[in-house]
C-alpha positions, -999 to +999 in steps of 0.1 A: +496+839-271+465+840-292+447+873-298+415+883-315+436+893-345+457+861-344+436+832-329+452+800-318+453+770-341+439+738-326+463+709-325+445+676-331+477+655-333+513+666-326+531+639-347+526+639-376+511+674-373+473+677-378+461+712-370+427+727-372+417+763-382+396+780-355+365+783-376+349+808-352+376+833-361+365+833-398+366+868-413+380+868-448+372+849-480+408+836-482+423+818-451+459+830-445+484+802-450+496+805-414+460+797-402+452+771-428+444+736-415+471+709-419+462+672-425+492+649-426+492+611-426+530+609-422+557+634-413+561+662-438+591+653-460+619+679-462+624+682-499+650+703-517+636+718-549+671+715-565+669+677-562+632+672-565+618+658-598+583+650-611+582+618-630+553+609-653+549+574-667+526+545-671+502+544-701+519+573-719+537+577-752+567+596-737+576+592-701+590+625-689+608+640-659+605+676-649+622+698-624+604+727-606+619+754-628+606+736-659+571+735-644+572+772-633+582+781-669+550+767-682+518+787-685+505+793-650+469+793-638+453+804-605+424+786-590+407+798-559+392+767-543+380+754-510+395+721-496+378+702-468+393+672-451+369+643-456+369+638-418+359+674-410+330+674-385+338+638-373+334+648-337+297+653-342+291+616-352+269+597-327+281+572-316+317+585-318+337+573-348+374+564-350+398+589-364+410+625-357+383+643-339+380+673-362+353+699-353+345+723-381+379+738-390+395+712-412+385+733-442+398+764-459+397+785-490+429+797-507+442+809-541+464+782-556+488+789-585+504+763-607+499+745-640+470+724-653+476+687-648+462+683-683+491+702-699+517+679-682+498+649-693+497+662-728+535+665-728+537+628-720+510+618-744+482+598-727+473+566-744+437+559-755+435+530-730+441+552-700+414+553-673+429+570-643+458+591-632+476+581-600+493+608-579+519+597-554+535+619-528+570+618-511+554+611-477+554+575-466+551+552-436+534+521-421+497+524-414+479+506-386+508+484-375+496+450-362+460+457-371+439+438-396+439+470-416+477+473-416+494+485-448+517+460-466+549+476-452+557+513-458+535+530-484+533+564-499+502+585-498+487+579-533+453+585-548+440+583-584+417+606-603+394+595-632+409+607-664+381+631-670+387+649-637+425+648-641+422+668-674+396+692-662+403+729-657+396+724-620+427+702-614+461+718-612+495+711-598+502+740-575+535+755-564+520+786-548+494+792-521+480+827-516+507+842-538+536+827-518+555+794-523+539+764-507+551+758-472+565+724-462+533+713-444+511+724-473+530+703-499+562+721-510+573+720-537+543+707-556+508+695-547+475+686-564+446+710-562+413+692-572+385+716-571+352+702-557+368+671-542+376+662-506+412+669-494+424+632-497+425+638-535+447+669-530+480+648-528+509+668-514+546+666-522+539+649-555+569+630-570+552+605-594+523+606-618+513+573-633+486+569-659+469+536-654+446+515-675+426+499-647+409+514-616+435+519-589+427+501-557+455+513-534+454+515-497+439+551-496+411+541-519+402+505-511+409+505-473+406+541-463+387+571-476+357+552-489+319+551-483+291+526-490+270+530-521+236+512-524+226+521-559+228+484-569+208+471-539+235+455-518+260+480-504+294+482-522+325+503-514+333+533-535+361+558-530+353+592-517+354+619-543+332+651-544+326+672-513+290+673-500+269+704-499+274+721-465+271+754-446+286+761-412+280+788-386+312+806-375+295+831-352+278+832-328+296+804-311+280+776-291+268+791-257+270+827-268+248+853-249+230+877-271+210+908-260+173+910-267+163+937-291+197+941-306+205+930-341+231+902-344+250+890-374+248+852-379+278+845-402+295+815-418+307+798-450+291+773-474+305+751-501+297+720-522+314+698-548+312+704-585+281+725-581+280+761-569+262+773-538+228+788-547+212+794-513+220+795-476+189+794-453+189+801-416+165+790-389+167+808-355+143+786-336+118+815-330+090+799-349+095+817-382+109+787-401+137+789-427+147+823-440+171+834-467+207+843-458+227+867-479+255+854-500+286+876-499+312+883-525+311+872-561+306+835-570+338+817-580+336+781-591+350+757-565+355+784-539+333+787-508+307+814-503+306+835-471+271+843-460+253+863-433+219+867-418+210+897-395+187+885-366+171+906-339+159+883-311+129+898-294+123+875-265+146+863-237+154+826-237+174+798-254+174+794-291+188+768-315+204+783-346+207+762-377+218+768-413+216+748-444+230+751-479+215+743-513+236+740-544+231+744-581+225+706-586+195+708-562+213+691-533+201+702-499+222+699-467+206+670-447+192+673-412+207+641-399+239+621-402+240+592-427+250+557-419+268+549-452+297+573-450+318+555-424+334+584-404+335+608-433+314+634-451+298+649-419+277+675-437+245+673-417+232+704-399+250+711-367+229+734-344+243+762-323+226+770-290+226+806-278+209+824-249+192+857-253+194+878-222+176+911-213+208+932-209+246+930-210+259+908-183+285+923-159+304+905-133+321+918-102+357+908-097+362+882-070+395+875-052+404+843-035+431+845-009 
């Protein structure tokens, strides 16, 4: 049974498992692995590290094949980074959008240890004609059977990165999460960690890396995980990439009852894509406008920032609490949902309604016979 110390995860889909972190229980900068959200498109493959191999080919000078021990023998690096499912917050779309109805817990911050993808690519020798790096996982299946959007038979989950992102310090191939080996649901034995990008780029159970000379238009980039872009006038499809600037309130929860005259800690987390969080502002609906929240802990590139604001409500009544983040690139979290993101990138402000009461509420026990 769940307890305040061990809250219950929220199952959004049983098979394959898609499980949400209870965001209202947020307390620590790092989310424990056992509470970390799980996003799977297909069943988690059961891989044996003794048989598993990573194969690197395509537009390279020397195709290579590596086992896990060889990768672990390379120079390691640890990147603390937040990953958010591109569908996080989908339940707040109006009208409702198709897809898993995530609330606000398909996101988490963890310490990932592995090797720079760049160093593996250097071993293979990337050709000058290279444009993207395709990462393919061991998970596979048929998507949308009998629908217009059906996949052409069984396909793996595969996504490409632009070469400049693939060789950045923020992109690693991780074999460890929070100082422990990856679990099966989190990509054992090897997964991508792509700092600043939505979770669809963080390919799990990687078995193949292919350097390509043309933009990759696979299923998960041309038919799913895309948005509309209007910079050329008429809308065109572009693959999802960077996360959007966002802050979420963990506590108080929707419907909470607070006591007039007593200070209350409004608390949550904020994150963005390639830019760091610079401000979190809070509005309590008491007529005083936006006020500065306090960022907690030290800034780490690509990790989230916890934040707080101490509020003492003076008057009894209902209040709408809101928060918004501003990042180093000047991006401000929007007030309203956008029409061009399909069912993804739900980063607009989600209000939390609370009631301020004059004194603690007590209830007499009632018995029904």
